[in-house]
C-alpha positions in Angstrom: 28.0 -15.2 16.5 27.0 -16.6 20.7 25.6 -13.4 21.1 22.8 -14.0 18.7 19.5 -14.9 19.9 18.2 -17.9 18.0 14.9 -18.2 17.1 13.2 -21.1 19.3 11.3 -23.8 18.1 7.5 -22.5 18.8 9.0 -19.0 17.1 9.9 -20.8 14.4 6.3 -21.9 13.6 5.1 -18.8 14.9 7.1 -17.1 12.5 7.1 -19.3 9.4 2.8 -19.7 10.2 2.9 -15.1 9.7 5.2 -15.2 6.5 3.0 -17.8 4.6 0.0 -16.3 5.0 1.7 -13.1 4.7 3.2 -13.7 1.3 -0.2 -16.2 0.7 -2.7 -13.6 1.3 -1.2 -11.2 -0.1 -0.4 -12.8 -3.5 -4.1 -13.6 -3.2 -5.3 -10.5 -3.1 -3.0 -9.4 -5.7 -4.5 -12.3 -8.1 -8.3 -11.2 -7.1 -7.0 -7.5 -8.4 -5.2 -8.1 -11.6 -7.9 -10.9 -12.5 -11.6 -8.5 -11.6 -10.4 -5.0 -12.4 -7.2 -5.5 -14.3 -4.5 -3.7 -11.9 -2.5 -4.8 -8.7 -3.0 -4.5 -5.5 -0.3 -1.4 -5.4 -2.4 0.9 -8.2 -5.4 -0.1 -6.5 -3.6 0.8 -3.0 -2.4 4.8 -5.3 -6.5 4.5 -6.4 -7.4 4.7 -2.6 -5.1 7.3 -1.2 -5.7 9.7 -3.7 -9.6 9.8 -3.6 -9.3 9.9 0.0 -7.6 12.8 -0.4 -8.9 16.1 -0.4 -9.4 17.2 -3.9 -8.6 14.0 -4.7 -4.6 14.6 -5.3 -1.5 14.8 -3.1 2.2 15.8 -3.3 4.0 12.3 -4.7 6.5 12.5 -1.2 2.7 12.5 0.5 1.6 9.6 -1.7 4.9 8.2 -1.6 4.5 7.3 2.3 0.6 7.0 2.3 1.0 4.2 0.1 3.8 2.9 1.5 5.3 3.0 -1.9 9.7 3.6 -2.3 9.8 6.3 -4.7 11.0 4.4 -7.7 8.1 2.0 -7.4 5.3 4.7 -6.9 7.1 6.5 -10.2 7.0 3.5 -12.0 3.5 3.2 -10.7 1.8 6.6 -11.1 3.2 6.3 -15.0 1.4 3.1 -15.8 -1.9 5.0 -13.6 -1.3 7.6 -16.3 -1.1 6.2 -19.4 -5.1 4.7 -18.4 -5.8 7.9 -18.2 -6.2 7.7 -14.1 -4.4 10.3 -13.2 -2.3 13.1 -13.9 1.1 14.3 -12.4 1.9 18.1 -12.6 3.7 20.5 -11.0 2.6 21.3 -7.2 0.9 25.0 -7.1 3.5 28.3 -6.3 6.1 25.1 -5.5 8.3 24.8 -8.6 10.1 22.0 -7.0 7.1 19.8 -5.9 5.2 17.7 -7.5 1.2 16.6 -7.1 -0.7 13.6 -8.9 -4.6 13.8 -9.0 -7.4 11.2 -9.4 -8.7 11.5 -12.6 -12.9 10.3 -12.9 -11.7 7.8 -15.3 -9.4 6.7 -12.6 -12.5 7.2 -9.9 -14.9 5.1 -11.4 -11.9 2.4 -11.9 -11.1 2.1 -8.2 -15.0 2.7 -8.0 -15.7 -1.2 -10.3 -12.6 -2.7 -8.4 -14.1 -1.8 -4.3 -16.7 -4.3 -4.8 -14.1 -8.0 -5.4 -11.5 -6.5 -3.6 -13.7 -6.4 -0.6 -15.6 -9.5 -0.7 -11.8 -11.1 -1.5 -10.9 -9.1 1.9 -13.8 -10.2 3.7 -13.8 -14.0 3.1 -10.2 -14.9 3.3 -9.4 -12.1 6.2 -12.5 -11.3 8.2 -15.2 -14.4 7.7 -12.4 -17.0 8.8 -11.6 -14.9 11.7 -12.9 -15.1 15.3 -14.0 -11.4 16.8 -11.1 -11.6 19.0 -8.0 -12.9 16.6 -8.9 -9.5 15.0 -8.7 -7.5 17.6 -5.2 -9.6 18.4 -4.0 -9.0 14.3 -4.9 -5.6 14.7 -2.9 -4.6 17.8 -0.1 -7.3 16.2 -0.1 -4.7 13.3 -0.2 -2.0 15.1 2.5 -3.2 17.6 4.7 -4.6 14.6 4.5 -1.1 13.1 5.1 0.9 16.2 8.5 -1.3 16.4 9.6 -0.6 12.6 8.1 2.8 12.6 12.0 5.2 13.4 13.7 2.9 10.7 11.0 3.2 8.2 10.8 7.2 8.5 14.4 7.2 8.3 13.9 5.2 4.5 11.7 7.6 3.5 13.8 10.5 4.4 16.4 8.8 2.6 13.4 8.4 -1.2 12.4 12.7 -1.4 10.4 12.4 -3.8 9.2 15.7 -4.1 11.7 17.5 -6.1 10.9 16.1 -9.5 7.5 14.1 -11.4 9.1 10.8 -10.0 
């Protein structure tokens, strides 16, 4: 293991600070969403992606990619959202293999009710605690990390096709 590039003390501190902030922030936002809206953050993200899509519908594969969900995670979430009456899943028009998920009016209403609390929590715990320069750096850091992972993420998504059955 002599070829391992071990982290320096400063890199360790940076890594741990990043991981702690990421885990704590994600957990805080998920708790806020569950407490105030009765839905986990993952469900909110799916509803947001559908609300922004043309006709408030997406193919399941597009929804999985947009919401950064695996096939199994998306399937579980969409099933729960269907039970709430917030989405419907149906075969894609003209494609016997494809499936589409559509946001219902009830789902849009639930999303609209959840949005103010979510935006307030994000503003208070992220935007209000950072300077404009830190926010610029955070945006650039997020983009750089995503760019560095792009190929691996695309390969993983290619292995996780979600369009051929009602996942």
